[in-house]
C-alpha positions as CSV (number, residue, x, y, z in Angstrom):
1,X,-6.9,27.0,-39.9
2,X,-7.5,26.4,-43.6
3,X,-9.5,23.5,-45.0
4,X,-6.3,22.1,-46.5
5,X,-4.4,22.3,-43.2
6,X,-7.3,20.6,-41.4
7,X,-7.2,17.8,-44.0
8,X,-3.5,17.4,-43.6
9,X,-3.9,17.3,-39.8
10,X,-6.6,14.6,-40.0
11,X,-4.5,12.7,-42.5
12,X,-1.5,12.8,-40.1
13,X,-3.6,11.6,-37.2
14,X,-4.9,8.8,-39.4
15,X,-1.4,7.8,-40.4
16,X,-0.2,8.0,-36.8
17,X,-3.1,5.9,-35.6
18,X,-2.5,3.3,-38.3
19,X,1.2,3.2,-37.3
20,X,0.2,2.6,-33.7
21,X,-2.3,-0.1,-34.7
22,X,0.3,-1.9,-36.8
23,X,3.1,-1.7,-34.3
24,X,4.3,-4.9,-32.7
25,X,3.2,-5.8,-29.1
26,X,6.6,-4.7,-27.7
27,X,8.1,-1.3,-27.7
28,X,11.9,-1.6,-27.5
29,X,13.5,1.0,-25.2
30,X,17.3,1.5,-25.4
31,X,19.4,0.9,-22.3
32,X,20.1,4.0,-20.4
33,X,21.3,5.1,-16.9
34,X,18.6,6.4,-14.6
35,X,19.9,9.3,-12.5
36,X,19.0,9.9,-8.9
37,X,16.3,12.6,-9.1
38,X,17.4,16.1,-8.1
39,X,13.8,17.0,-7.3
40,X,13.7,15.1,-4.0
41,X,15.3,15.8,-0.6
42,X,19.0,15.0,0.0
43,X,17.9,12.4,2.5
44,X,15.8,10.6,-0.1
45,X,18.5,11.0,-2.7
46,X,20.8,9.2,-0.3
47,X,18.3,6.4,0.2
48,X,17.8,6.0,-3.5
49,X,21.6,5.8,-4.0
50,X,21.8,2.9,-1.5
51,X,18.8,1.0,-2.9
52,X,19.7,-2.5,-4.2
53,X,19.5,-3.3,-8.0
54,X,16.2,-4.4,-9.5
55,X,17.1,-8.1,-9.4
56,X,15.3,-11.1,-7.7
57,X,17.0,-12.8,-4.8
58,X,19.0,-15.9,-5.5
59,X,16.5,-18.0,-3.5
60,X,13.1,-17.3,-1.8
61,X,11.8,-18.7,1.5
62,X,9.4,-21.6,1.5
63,X,8.3,-21.4,5.2
64,X,7.0,-18.8,7.6
65,X,10.2,-19.0,9.6
66,X,12.2,-18.3,6.5
67,X,10.2,-15.2,5.7
68,X,10.5,-13.9,9.2
69,X,14.3,-14.4,9.1
70,X,14.5,-12.6,5.7
71,X,12.3,-9.7,6.5
72,X,13.4,-9.2,10.1
73,X,16.9,-10.6,10.4
74,X,17.7,-8.6,13.7
75,X,14.6,-8.6,15.9
76,X,16.5,-6.9,18.8
77,X,17.3,-4.0,16.5
78,X,13.7,-3.9,15.2
79,X,12.5,-3.7,18.8
80,X,14.9,-0.9,19.6
81,X,13.8,1.0,16.6
82,X,10.1,0.6,17.7
83,X,10.9,1.8,21.2
84,X,12.7,4.8,19.8
85,X,9.8,5.7,17.6
86,X,7.4,5.3,20.5
87,X,9.5,7.6,22.7
88,X,9.9,10.1,20.0
89,X,6.1,10.5,19.6
90,X,5.2,9.9,23.2
91,X,3.2,6.8,22.5
92,X,2.5,3.5,24.2
93,X,2.3,0.1,22.6
94,X,0.4,-2.9,24.0
95,X,-0.2,-6.4,22.5
96,X,-3.8,-7.7,22.6
97,X,-5.9,-10.3,20.9
98,X,-8.8,-8.7,19.2
99,X,-11.3,-11.0,17.5
100,X,-8.9,-13.8,18.1
101,X,-6.1,-12.0,16.2
102,X,-2.9,-10.7,17.5
103,X,-2.9,-6.9,17.4
104,X,-0.9,-3.9,18.6
105,X,-2.7,-1.0,20.2
106,X,-0.8,2.3,19.9
107,X,-2.0,5.2,22.0
108,X,-0.8,8.6,23.1
109,X,0.7,8.7,26.6
110,X,-1.7,10.4,29.0
111,X,-4.8,12.0,27.7
112,X,-6.1,10.9,24.3
113,X,-5.9,13.8,21.9
114,X,-8.5,12.5,19.4
115,X,-11.1,10.6,21.6
116,X,-13.8,10.6,18.9
117,X,-11.6,8.9,16.3
118,X,-9.8,5.6,15.8
119,X,-7.4,4.3,13.1
120,X,-6.9,0.7,12.1
121,X,-3.7,-0.4,10.3
122,X,-3.0,-3.4,8.1
123,X,0.7,-3.8,7.5
124,X,2.4,-4.6,4.1
125,X,5.0,-7.1,3.1
126,X,3.7,-9.0,0.1
127,X,1.5,-11.2,2.4
128,X,4.7,-13.0,3.5
129,X,6.7,-10.4,5.4
130,X,6.1,-7.9,8.2
131,X,5.1,-10.2,11.0
132,X,5.2,-8.8,14.6
133,X,7.0,-5.6,15.4
134,X,8.5,-5.5,11.9
135,X,5.1,-4.4,10.6
136,X,4.1,-1.6,13.0
137,X,6.4,1.2,11.8
138,X,3.8,2.9,9.5
139,X,1.2,2.6,12.3
140,X,3.5,4.4,14.8
141,X,4.4,7.1,12.3
142,X,0.7,8.0,11.6
143,X,-0.4,7.6,15.2
144,X,2.4,10.0,16.2
145,X,1.6,12.5,13.4
146,X,-2.2,12.4,14.0
147,X,-2.5,11.9,17.7
148,X,-5.1,9.2,17.1
149,X,-5.2,5.9,18.8
150,X,-4.3,3.2,16.3
151,X,-4.7,-0.6,16.2
152,X,-2.3,-2.5,14.0
153,X,-3.5,-6.0,12.9
154,X,-0.8,-8.7,12.9
155,X,-2.6,-11.2,10.7
156,X,-1.3,-14.7,10.0
157,X,0.5,-15.2,6.7
158,X,1.5,-17.7,4.0
159,X,2.9,-20.1,3.1
160,X,1.5,-21.7,6.3
161,X,-1.6,-19.6,6.2
162,X,-2.6,-18.8,2.6
163,X,-5.8,-17.2,1.3
164,X,-8.2,-16.6,2.8
165,X,-6.6,-16.6,6.3
166,X,-4.9,-13.2,6.2
167,X,-8.0,-11.4,5.0
168,X,-10.2,-13.4,7.4
169,X,-8.0,-12.4,10.3
170,X,-8.2,-8.7,9.2
171,X,-12.0,-9.0,9.0
172,X,-12.3,-10.7,12.3
173,X,-10.2,-8.1,14.1
174,X,-12.1,-5.3,12.3
175,X,-15.5,-6.6,13.4
176,X,-14.3,-6.7,17.0
177,X,-12.6,-3.4,16.9
178,X,-15.7,-1.5,15.8
179,X,-17.7,-3.1,18.6
180,X,-15.0,-2.4,21.2
181,X,-14.8,1.4,20.3
182,X,-18.4,2.2,19.5
183,X,-19.4,5.7,18.5
184,X,-16.0,6.6,17.0
185,X,-15.3,7.6,13.5
186,X,-12.9,4.9,12.3
187,X,-10.4,5.0,9.4
188,X,-8.6,2.0,7.9
189,X,-5.2,2.3,6.2
190,X,-2.2,0.4,5.0
191,X,0.5,0.3,2.4
192,X,1.3,-2.2,-0.4
193,X,-0.2,-5.5,0.6
194,X,-1.8,-3.6,3.5
195,X,-3.3,-1.2,1.0
196,X,-4.8,-4.1,-1.0
197,X,-6.2,-5.7,2.2
198,X,-7.8,-2.3,3.1
199,X,-9.6,-2.5,-0.2
200,X,-10.5,-6.2,0.3
201,X,-11.8,-5.6,3.9
202,X,-13.9,-2.7,2.6
203,X,-15.3,-4.7,-0.3
204,X,-16.3,-7.5,2.1
205,X,-17.8,-5.1,4.6
206,X,-20.0,-3.7,1.9
207,X,-20.9,-7.1,0.4
208,X,-21.5,-8.8,3.8
209,X,-23.2,-5.9,5.4
210,X,-21.0,-5.2,8.4
211,X,-19.6,-1.8,9.3
212,X,-17.8,-0.1,6.5
213,X,-14.8,2.2,7.4
214,X,-15.6,5.8,7.5
215,X,-12.6,6.6,5.3
216,X,-9.7,4.6,4.0
217,X,-6.1,5.1,2.8
218,X,-4.6,2.6,0.4
219,X,-1.0,3.4,-0.1
220,X,0.4,2.0,-3.4
221,X,-1.9,-1.0,-3.1
222,X,-1.0,-4.4,-4.5
223,X,-4.4,-4.4,-6.1
224,X,-3.5,-6.8,-8.9
225,X,-1.4,-9.8,-7.9
226,X,-0.8,-10.6,-11.6
227,X,1.8,-8.7,-13.6
228,X,-0.9,-6.5,-15.2
229,X,-0.5,-2.8,-15.6
230,X,1.8,-0.5,-17.5
231,X,4.1,0.4,-14.6
232,X,5.0,-3.2,-14.0
233,X,7.1,-2.8,-17.1
234,X,7.8,0.9,-17.4
235,X,9.2,1.1,-13.9
236,X,10.7,-2.4,-13.9
237,X,14.2,-1.1,-13.4
238,X,13.3,2.2,-11.7
239,X,11.9,0.5,-8.6
240,X,14.2,-1.8,-6.6
241,X,11.1,-4.0,-6.0
242,X,11.0,-7.0,-8.4
243,X,8.0,-9.0,-9.6
244,X,9.3,-12.0,-11.5
245,X,11.1,-14.4,-9.1
246,X,10.3,-12.2,-6.1
247,X,6.8,-10.8,-5.6
248,X,5.5,-13.6,-8.0
249,X,6.7,-16.1,-5.4
250,X,4.8,-14.4,-2.6
251,X,1.7,-14.1,-4.8
252,X,1.8,-17.9,-5.6
253,X,2.3,-18.8,-1.9
254,X,-0.7,-16.6,-0.9
255,X,-3.0,-17.7,-3.8
256,X,-2.2,-21.4,-3.3
257,X,-3.3,-22.3,-6.8
258,X,-6.1,-19.8,-7.3
259,X,-6.3,-17.5,-10.3
260,X,-4.3,-14.3,-9.4
261,X,-7.0,-12.2,-11.0
262,X,-9.7,-13.6,-8.8
263,X,-11.3,-10.4,-7.2
264,X,-10.9,-12.0,-3.8
265,X,-7.2,-11.9,-4.3
266,X,-6.8,-8.9,-6.5
267,X,-9.4,-6.3,-5.4
268,X,-9.0,-4.2,-8.6
269,X,-11.4,-6.8,-10.2
270,X,-14.0,-6.4,-7.5
271,X,-16.7,-3.8,-7.0
272,X,-16.0,-0.3,-5.7
273,X,-19.6,0.7,-5.3
274,X,-20.5,2.3,-2.0
275,X,-16.9,2.8,-1.1
276,X,-16.1,5.4,1.6
277,X,-13.8,8.4,0.9
278,X,-10.4,7.1,-0.3
279,X,-6.9,8.5,-0.4
280,X,-4.4,6.7,-2.7
281,X,-0.6,7.2,-2.6
282,X,2.1,6.3,-5.1
283,X,5.2,7.6,-6.7
284,X,6.5,8.3,-10.2
285,X,9.0,5.4,-9.9
286,X,6.6,3.0,-8.2
287,X,6.2,-0.5,-9.7
288,X,2.6,-0.3,-8.4
289,X,1.9,3.1,-9.9
290,X,-0.6,1.5,-12.3
291,X,-2.1,-0.6,-9.6
292,X,-2.8,2.6,-7.7
293,X,-4.1,4.6,-10.7
294,X,-6.4,1.8,-11.8
295,X,-8.0,1.8,-8.3
296,X,-8.5,5.6,-8.6
297,X,-10.2,5.1,-12.0
298,X,-12.5,2.3,-10.6
299,X,-13.5,4.6,-7.7
300,X,-14.3,7.5,-10.0
301,X,-16.2,5.3,-12.4
302,X,-18.3,4.2,-9.4
303,X,-18.9,7.9,-8.5
304,X,-17.0,7.5,-5.3
305,X,-14.7,10.1,-3.6
306,X,-11.1,9.4,-4.5
307,X,-8.0,11.4,-3.9
308,X,-4.7,10.4,-5.6
309,X,-1.3,11.7,-4.7
310,X,1.7,10.8,-6.9
311,X,5.0,11.7,-5.1
312,X,7.9,12.9,-7.2
313,X,10.8,10.5,-7.7
314,X,9.5,7.9,-5.2
315,X,9.5,4.2,-5.8
316,X,7.3,1.7,-3.9
317,X,6.4,2.9,-0.4
318,X,9.3,5.2,-0.3
319,X,7.2,7.7,1.7
320,X,7.8,5.4,4.7
321,X,11.6,5.9,4.5
322,X,11.8,7.3,8.0
323,X,10.7,10.0,10.4
324,X,13.6,12.3,9.5
325,X,13.0,12.1,5.7
326,X,11.1,15.2,4.5
327,X,9.0,13.1,2.1
328,X,7.9,10.9,5.0
329,X,6.9,13.9,7.0
330,X,4.9,15.2,4.0
331,X,3.2,11.9,3.6
332,X,2.2,11.8,7.2
333,X,0.8,15.3,6.9
334,X,-1.2,14.3,3.9
335,X,-2.6,11.3,5.6
336,X,-3.4,13.1,8.8
337,X,-5.1,15.9,6.9
338,X,-7.2,13.4,4.9
339,X,-8.4,11.7,8.1
340,X,-9.0,15.0,9.7
341,X,-11.4,15.9,6.9
342,X,-13.2,12.6,6.6
343,X,-13.5,11.4,10.2
344,X,-15.5,14.4,11.5
C-alpha cells in the first residue's frame, strides 16, 4: 500500500469515526417483514410461524393465582404432558420438601445410570410463572437425555413472594440437596429466569462460602432485569417475548421497589470471580441475546471457563420447543455433553 493510500485510509476512518460520534442516539431502521428462517428445521419453522406477535398482553396478573391461571390454564393437560414425557424417557417423578422448599425429584426407573452425578434445576417464567408441574419440562428433558437424577426446585414467586424469597428458596433447597447426596458431582442449570437464578445462587455460594456447583448451565439468562443491552432493541420484534408492559411488570413485582440494576436482582452486575465451568445458550433472535453475551464476557474477563452457544434462528428459549423438535434434541445433546465433561 502506498503512503498516499494509507493516508486516505486513515482519513476515511477518521471521517467515519467522526460520523459515528456525531450521530444521534437513535438509529432509525425502516419497517420490514422478517421471514421465517430457512436454516432451521421444518418443525421449528412451523413453531415460529405460529408464534404470537411481539405485543404486550392487554392486562397482566396482579396475584399469584392470576399468574398460575395465565401460565398454566389447563393443569390436567399439563399433567398429562408431564406423564407422557416421563413414560417416554422411563423416568419417575416424586414430590418432596427439601430444605423446606417444594421440589420434584426425577430419576431413571430401575438402576441409576449416573450414580456419581446429580443435576439441580431451577425453572424459568419471569419469576412469576412456571409454578408446579408447569415448570418441570426442561428438567425432564435433560434428565431423560443425560440419564442423571435431577431435582427441580419449585420456589415461591411474586407478587406474594417478592425478592429475596425466590432466591432464598433456591439457596435453601441447594444447601440441603448437597448434604443429602454427598460425594456426587453436582451441576446446576436453568433457562431464562432459571438461568439468572443459577447465576445468583452461584454468586451467593461463593460469597457466603457454601458449596459451589461443580458446573452450571445458564440458558438465555435474564441477567439484567432492566431493559439494558443491544438485543432488547435489535430483537424487539424478532422475538415474541416482550419487555415493556410484559416482562417489565414481572420485574417490578419481583423487585418490589428495588433498583432493577441491583446485583442481587440482576446478576450481570455482580462478581463472576471463582465461577465454575459455565455453558451459556441463546439464539440469534433472542431478546436476551445480549444478556447472555454480557455474562460470557464477564466470565472471560474474570478468567473463568465459559462456553457460549448461539443457535441459528431461535428466539428466547426456543431450544425447549419439544422432544420431537431437532433443535431441542441438539440442545439436550449439547447440555448433556457439557455436564459429561465437567462433572467427572
